[in-house]
C-alpha positions in Angstrom: 36.2 7.4 -32.4 37.7 7.9 -29.0 39.3 11.2 -28.3 42.3 11.6 -26.0 42.9 14.8 -24.1 46.6 15.7 -24.5 48.4 18.1 -22.2 48.9 21.1 -24.5 50.8 23.5 -22.4 53.5 24.1 -19.9 53.2 26.9 -17.4 56.6 28.6 -17.6 56.7 31.6 -15.2 54.2 33.9 -13.6 54.3 37.1 -11.6 57.3 39.5 -11.6 60.1 37.0 -12.3 62.8 38.9 -14.2 63.8 36.1 -16.6 61.8 33.5 -18.5 63.3 30.1 -19.3 61.7 26.9 -20.5 61.1 24.3 -17.8 61.6 21.5 -20.3 63.6 22.0 -23.5 62.3 18.9 -25.4 60.5 19.8 -28.5 57.9 17.6 -30.0 59.0 16.1 -33.4 60.5 19.4 -34.6 57.3 21.4 -34.4 57.8 25.1 -33.7 57.6 26.6 -30.2 54.4 28.6 -29.5 54.5 31.0 -26.5 51.3 32.6 -25.3 52.2 35.6 -23.2 50.1 38.0 -21.1 51.6 41.1 -19.5 50.0 43.6 -17.2 51.0 46.6 -15.2 53.0 47.9 -18.2 53.2 51.7 -18.6 50.4 53.3 -20.7 53.0 55.0 -22.9 54.7 51.7 -23.8 51.4 50.2 -25.1 49.5 53.1 -26.6 51.5 54.0 -29.7 51.7 52.0 -33.0 55.2 53.4 -33.8 56.5 52.3 -30.4 55.0 48.8 -30.7 56.5 48.6 -34.2 59.9 49.3 -32.8 59.4 46.7 -30.1 58.5 44.1 -32.7 61.5 45.0 -34.8 63.8 44.6 -31.8 62.2 41.3 -30.8 62.6 40.0 -34.3 66.3 41.0 -34.4 66.8 38.2 -31.8 66.1 35.7 -34.6 68.7 34.5 -37.0 67.5 35.4 -40.4 67.8 32.9 -43.3 69.2 34.5 -46.4 67.2 37.4 -47.7 64.4 36.8 -45.2 63.3 40.3 -44.2 61.2 40.8 -41.1 57.8 42.3 -42.1 56.3 44.6 -39.5 52.7 45.7 -39.6 50.8 47.7 -36.9 47.3 49.1 -36.5 46.6 52.1 -34.3 43.2 52.0 -32.6 41.3 55.2 -31.6 41.7 56.6 -29.0 44.5 54.2 -28.1 45.6 50.6 -28.3 47.6 48.7 -31.0 47.6 45.4 -32.8 50.9 44.5 -34.5 52.7 41.7 -36.2 56.3 40.8 -37.1 56.6 37.9 -39.6 59.2 36.1 -41.6 59.8 32.4 -42.4 61.3 31.7 -39.0 59.1 33.6 -36.5 55.6 35.2 -36.2 55.0 37.6 -33.3 51.6 39.1 -32.7 50.7 41.7 -30.0 47.4 43.3 -29.0 47.5 46.1 -26.4 45.0 47.6 -24.0 47.0 50.5 -22.6 44.2 51.8 -20.4 44.4 48.5 -18.6 48.3 48.2 -18.8 47.7 44.9 -20.5 49.0 43.2 -23.7 48.4 39.7 -25.2 51.3 38.4 -27.2 51.9 35.2 -29.3 55.4 34.2 -30.4 55.6 31.3 -32.8 59.2 30.3 -33.7 61.1 27.5 -35.3 63.7 27.6 -32.5 62.7 27.5 -28.8 65.7 29.6 -27.7 64.9 32.3 -30.3 61.3 32.4 -29.1 62.5 33.1 -25.5 65.1 35.6 -26.8 62.3 37.5 -28.5 60.2 37.4 -25.4 63.0 38.8 -23.3 63.5 41.7 -25.7 59.7 42.4 -25.6 59.7 42.4 -21.8 62.7 44.7 -21.6 61.0 47.3 -23.9 57.4 47.1 -22.4 58.6 46.8 -18.8 55.6 45.0 -17.4 55.1 44.7 -13.6 53.8 41.1 -14.1 53.7 38.5 -16.9 52.5 35.0 -17.5 53.9 32.6 -20.2 52.5 29.4 -21.5 54.5 27.2 -24.0 52.2 25.2 -26.2 53.5 21.9 -27.5 52.4 21.8 -31.1 51.9 18.6 -33.0 50.6 16.5 -30.1 47.4 15.6 -32.0 49.5 14.2 -34.8 51.4 12.1 -32.3 48.1 10.8 -30.9 47.2 9.6 -34.4 50.3 7.5 -34.5 49.4 5.6 -31.4 
């Protein structure tokens, strides 16, 4: 069985650009948008506390149009002495964040049904965490299924 190597990502923006917009708005066969985000040079205080990260997740999730009674579920875990892992989840979006405040760094995944909502959530996260730099990759999900059809 021959394996093809699909292009699985688009490099969106790097450095200290103030806004993030997709380079290509085409979405593969209706699969969700998946953003992989790295931020660094963020203030220690923005990344160190589970309550603050929970608030960031809540505000990022409020960028998403909820369907009916679909409440956003927030969960955070506080590491000792500092650092946080957190999630925000409902039927339309999943946001995960892992912070290393001592390095001013956080890794974030945003998985959303709607591309524009994924980027709206990202903008809210950036506004709250105030990173000096960031990098975003948009993964195109479903490409392996498309390869099967060829």
